[in-house]
N, C-alpha and C positions, 0 to 999 in steps of 0.2 A: 499719381501717375495718369497721364492722359493714353488712351486706348480708343481704338475704333475698331467698329465691326468689319469684317471681311467677310462676304458671302462663302468663299470656301475653307478658311479658316479660322473662324470665331473670332476673336480679338487679336488685335494689333497693336504692340506696345510701341507708341509714339516718342519719339527720341530726338535729340538734335545736337550739333557740337559744330566744332570750327576746325580749318585746319588753319592754325594759327602761324601767323609768318612776323618777322623783323628783317632789319639790316643790321649786322654784325655791328657793335658798338667799336671794334678791332678794327675790323678789314671791311667793312659795308657790303660784304658778301650776304645773300640772301640764307637765311636761316628758319627751320622751321622745328615748332614746339612739339615735341612726345614728351608725353605723360606716362610715368609709372605706376599702378596699382596694385598694391603688396596683396589685396584680397584675390586676384587673379594671376599675380605675377607676370603682369605684362606689361608691353609698350603699344600704347594705342594715341589717338587724337584724344582732346577733351572734348568729351561730350557725357549726356545723360538724361535721363527719363525726364519728361514734361510735366509740370504738373497740370492740376485739372484745370482745363480753359488756358492755358497759358498759349502764347503764340509762339510758333517753332522759332523764329529769329529769336526772341527776347529769351526763349530757353535756351538757346546756343551759346547769347551772350552770358546770361548768370552762369552758366556750366565752367564758361572758360574760366568769367570771374573767380568761381569758386574753387575749381581745379588748380588754376597756376597763379593767382594774383594779378593776373594782367588784365586791364582796361582794354578791349577791342574793337577797331571798327571794320564793321562788316562791308563785303562787297560781294562779287556775285554768288549764287547759288552753285554749289559742285553736285554732282550725283549723289543721289540717298545709296544708304546700301542695307539690303533686306536678309535675315538670317533668322534662326531659330535662335530664343532664349530659353531655356526651362521650360522646353515644348511648346514656346507660344512664339508667333511669329511678330518679328520686330522690325522696324524701319527705322534707321538713323538719319536725317537731313542734316546736309552738311556747307557750310558757307566757308569762301574766304575770308579771312579776317586779319588785319594788319595789328601787333600789339602796339598800344601807344604810350603806356605807362603801368608802372605796376611792379611787385617784387616777390617771388615764389616763396613761401614758407610751406612747409610740410604740413599734412592735414588728412584725416582720417579715410579720406577717399585714395590720394595721389601722395606718396612718400617724395619723389625725386620727379624733375622734369628736364631732358635734355634740347638744346637749340645744335640743330643739323642740318648740314648743307643738304638740298634735297634728296641727292644720291645715296648719302650716309641715313639719312632719316626713312627712305624706302627699305634700305635692308634691313633696320634696327625695328621695323615694326612688325607687330607680333603675328599680326593677320594680312596673308597675302592680298585679302580685301581691303584692306585699310592701303597698301602701297598704290593702288590706283590712284587714289586722291591727290599725289604728289604731282601726276602729270596734268590730273584736270586743273589743281592750282596752278601750275607753272602755266598753262594754257592760258589761264585769267590774265596773267603778270605780265604774258608779251605784248608790245605796242601792237594796233592793229596796222594792217598795211594797206 
């Protein structure tokens, strides 16, 4: 587990993940991938703690592959989230990432995934903090004007 020391709060647990997206194979509409973690009974983005010395983006892509079974192509970095986990500050860095291949198989950490349109994904996320990343992703996917 990777941690960094902060002046006020001691150790910060460092984690990373992705807002994983694809075009629906049926409608070609944008879909976002949510993972269900039975340990917490929550719906969130694929994410996890970084290994010692692991680059954050590499860790984010590793977590996506481990939790969803998908290979992803990363794009823009999205806003990080910060919160307390087990009494320690935690920072999760996120990237927008397109799912390019793979198939989900339930595992010890994630028992289900859902591919949902952005508005449905926003409503289905357990943490309101995660919902803000939907708009951040949409901003990165809009064509430049």
